[in-house]
N, C-alpha and C positions, 0 to 999 in steps of 0.2 A: 543746549542740545548735547547729549552724550555722544561719546565716540564709539562706533561699532567696531568691535575687534573680531576679525575672521581668522579661523584656524586653517592654515594651508599646509598640505603635506605634499611630498614629492616621491617619486620612485614607484616601483611595482609593489603591489600588495598581494601577498600569498594568502588566499582564503579558501575555505571549503568550496568545492566546485559543484556545479549543477549540470549534469550531462544526460542527454537523451540518446539512447542507442535503439535504432529500429531497423527492421529488415524482414526478409522472407522467413517463413517457418523453417526451423531445423538448421539454421546457419551457425548457431552457437552463441547467441546473445547472452544467455545466462552464464555460460562458461566464461565468456569474456568479462562479464561484470564480477565474477567470482575472483578475478585477479586484482581487484582494487583492495586497498588496505582494510583488513579486518571487516569484511562485509557481513551484514545481516539482511536476509531476504524477507520481504513480504510477498510470498508466492501465492498469487490469486488463482493460478491455473495448474499447479502441480508440475511445473517445468523443471524444478530443481531436485526432483526425487533421485536422480542419478548422480547428483553432485554432493560432495562432502562439505556442506556449508551449514551455517547457523541460519535458522529461519523462525519467523513468528507463525502462529497458527493461521491458516488460511481464513480470511474474514468471510463471514456469512451474511454480513449486512454492511451498508455504507457507514452507519454509525460506528460499528466496530472498527472498520478500517481507519476512520478518522481518529478514534481513541488510540489505536496502535501507533499512528504517526505522532500524536501528542506525547505518547510515552517515549518514543525514540528521540523526540526533540529535546528532552531533558538529559544532558550528558551525565548527570549524577545517577541515572538509572542503570547505566551500562558502560562498557568500555569499547563498544564498536566504533569504528572510524568511518564506515560507509554504510548508507542505507540504500537498499535496492528495491524499487517497486517493480514487480514482475507479474503482470504487465499493466500498462495504463489503459489499454483498451478493455481488458477484463474488469479493471476498476471502474471504468465508465459504465459497464453493465450494471454493477451494483448501485452506482449513482442514479442511473435511469430508473431502476427498480424502486429506489428510495423515493424519488420524486413522484413516480406514478402512485406508489402506495400512499404517500402523503396527500396527493391530490385526488385519491380515490378514482383513478382512471386506469384503463387497461394498457395504454401506450402513450408515449409523448405526444403523438399527433392528435390525441383526443382532447388536449387542452385547447386547441383552436388557435388560429392566427400565429402558429409556430411558437407559441409561448412556452411549450414544453421544452423545446430545444434551447430557448433563451435561459430557462431555469437550469437546464443541464450545464450550460456553459458557465453560469454564475456559480453553481456548486462546485464544478471542477476547478474554477478559479480559486475558490476558497481552499481547496486541497493544495493547490500550488502555493498559495500564501502560507499555508502551514508547513509545506516543505521548505520554503524560504526560511522559516524560523529554525528548521533543522540545520540548514547550512550556516545561519547566523551563529549557531552554537558550536561551529567547528566540525560538523559531521558532513561528509560528502554525500550527495544524493545522485543516484544513477537511476533513471527511469528507462525501462525497457518497453518496447512496443512492436506490434506487427505492422507490416506495410500492406498497402493495396494500391491498385492503379486507378487513377482518377483522370477524367477528361478535363483539360484546362483550355480556357479561351482567353487570349490576350486582347485587351481593348484596342490596341493599335494595329492588330493583325487580323486578317480573315482566316477562318478555319480554326481547328483545335489540335491538340496533341496530348499524348499520354504522359503521365508523370507519377512516380512513386511518392506516396505520402503516408503519414501515420494513419492507421485504420481507426479513425475517430470521426464523430459527427462533424459536419462542416464548420459549425460555430465553435467547436471545441479544438479542432486540429491546430489552429494557429497559436493557441495559448502556450502549450509546452515548448514550442519552437521559439517563441519570443522570450520565454522564461529562462531558457537554458543558456549556459556559457558555451556549450558545444552540442551540436546535433550531428550524430554519426549514422550514416546509412551503410548497412551491410548487405551484400548481394553476391550471387554467384555470377562471375563474369562469363558471358556466353557470346560466341561469335557465330555469325551466319556465313556459311560457305556454299559455293555452288553458283552457277550462272543463271540457270532457269528455275530449277526446283531447289529452294534453299533448305539447308540442313543446319541444325544448331549443334555446335561443338563447344567444348570448354567445361565450365562448371567450377572454375577455381574461385575460392572465397576471397573477396576483397573488402576493404574498409574504405568508404568514400567520406572525405572530410570537408569538401568545399562545395559551394552551390553549383548546381548543374541544371540545365533545362529539364533533365529526366528525373531529378530527385531533389529533395530538400536536404541540405547539409551546411554546416558552418563550424568554424573553430577559431579561437583566439590565441592559439598556441604556435602558429606558423608551421603546422604539419604539412607534409606533402599531400597532393590531391588524392592520392590512392596509396593504401598500405596493404601489403600482402598479408592476408590472415591465414592462409593455408598452412596448417601444421604448427601455428604459433598463436594460441589464444592470448598470449602475453603481449602481442604486438601493439595493440591499442594502448594499453596502460604504459608500456615502455615509451611510447611516443609522447605522452603527456605527463609522465611521472614527475618532472621538474615543477609542474604547476599544481600538484596535489599536495596539500599540507597533511602532515601526520599529527593528529591530535594526541597529546600526551595522555597515557592511560592513567596517570595519577589524578586526572580530573574526576574519575569515577570512584565510587566507594569501594572498599575492599571486597564487599559482597558482590558488587557488580562485576569486578574484575574476574571473578571465578565463574561467571555465567557461561562462557563458551565451553568450559569443561562440563558444567552441569547439563548444558544442552546436548552435548554429545552422548552423555550417559542416558539422557531421556530418550534419544532416538534408538538406542540399542536395547535398553531395559526400561519399559514403561513404568512410571512411578506408581507404587501401590501405597495409597494414603488413606488411613482410617480417620474418619471425622466423628468424634464423640460429642463435642460441644461446639456448635457454631460460634458462640460468643468468644470462646477461648481461641478457636482457630482464626478468627478475624484479627486477633492481635498480632499474628505472625504475617506480616505483609510480604506478598510474593508478587513478582513481576508477571506480565502476561506470558513471557517465555517460559518461566519456571513451572507454572501451574497448568496442568492439563485440563481439557474440557471435561474429562471424565471425573476429575476431582471436584469440579464445580457441580456436576450432576449429583455427585454423592452428597455434597454439603447442602444442596438445595432440597433434598428429601427430608421428610420428617425425622427428627432426632429421636433415637432410642438409646437405651443403656449400652447396647452392644455396638461394635463398629458397624458402620453402614454396609461395607462391602461384604460382610459375612451374612447379612440378612437375605433370605430368599425373596425374590421379587414377587409381591403379592398380586393377585388378580385385581384389576381395576386401578392399579397404581397410575397416577397421571403421567402422560407423556408430554414433555415440555416442548415449546416451540424453539427449534434449534438456534435461529438467529438471536432470539432473546437470551437464550442460555449462554451463547458465546459472548454476548455483551456483558452479561452478569459476571462471567469468568474474567473478562478483560479488565473490567472496572471494579472488581471485587465487591459486587453488590449481592446481598443475600436475599433469599426467597422471602424471609420475614419482613425485609425492608420494602420489597415490592408490594406485599400484601398490606402492610401498614400504610403505605402511600395511597393505595387504592381505597382504603377505608377513610383516610383523612380527606381525600378528594370527593368522597361521597359516591364513588363508582360502584362499590360492592359493600355488602354488610360485613361486620366484624365476624371473623371465624371462617370466611370463605377462602379456600386455598387457591393458590395460583393454578393448580392443575384443573380447576373447575372454571377458569375464565374462558369465555368464548374466543374463537380464533381471531375475530376482527379486533378484539381488545388487545390480544397479544401482538398483533401486527401494528396496532396503534402505539404500543409501548416502544417497539423498535423504531418506527418512523419518527417518533417524537422523543427519542432517547436523550438528546441534549437537555430538553426541558425536564424530563423525568429524573435524570441524574442530578440536575441542579436542585430539584425539590428534595431528593434523598440526602444530598450533602448539606443542605440548609437544615434539615431536621436533625442530622448528626451533630451539628454545631450548637443545637439548643441545650 
């Protein structure tokens, strides 16, 4: 019988952190997350428009959001040290739309027996698994979310009480709290004054870091129960900075290290890109951050001898389904590849253009994007 050798380590391990920050609207969650090391935002709701930060294109489908996280999870693609999902409740909306579209129902409740909400929790769990892969590769993950008040009944007590929780479906809400190393609740501290007719006073912003009957919170850093956030968006990061690793920028390629500068230029001066030959253009690999959706629209149009952006838009030119368009942009998939796949699958005859596809087929492509993209990649390898 062989001897089993176990590897035992001791001491603290500094690793990329998984942090959930939630709270009421307008309290400054995005500004707080922007203080983490070299962040890039996946802004699903446009809450970072007032901040000078790097951001990915807002996803228009669940499949695109998952592809963007996969791209972030590879540290060779970029030099960012923190990934910020802003916000998880808006991401949940995209997830619900994806499930309903895939199941051909109008809402999650239409599945019956609460199966729709089970599917939602399973798919959101897959997203958290993917975010774990991001942290495993040395990139911190910060998830932002809104709060709402929910009635809570304790099994050992009669009656109920109000509690702040993440604004997610009941089956989904526990998942990010269990997944995270720290759950931070942000709120305006309010006091009731007066003996008979109470009046609310206060409104000072505070960061709550430990569990309380009125809200969910936790941390593994030994932080104080409450941190004053008023006038100091840096306060939270300063409290946990010693536990946040800084990934060496040398892990990314030289091209990726220049991305933050390229992104800043894109925000101020939109890129004007002429597409003459899609086959030649495909050889120049660009990240989802570098290439604009407009560039993808231009490359997806029929090729002519003159640059596409100088061509006047002709009457009857097909208008493409935006979520599919954004997925093609993110995954660098070409119109000709979609059309060839549809012909190989026997869905449409050869020569039929993507702009002629019916709406339900375009929605099918988005809802089944993982399978569609795999078929395209397999054909590329032939």
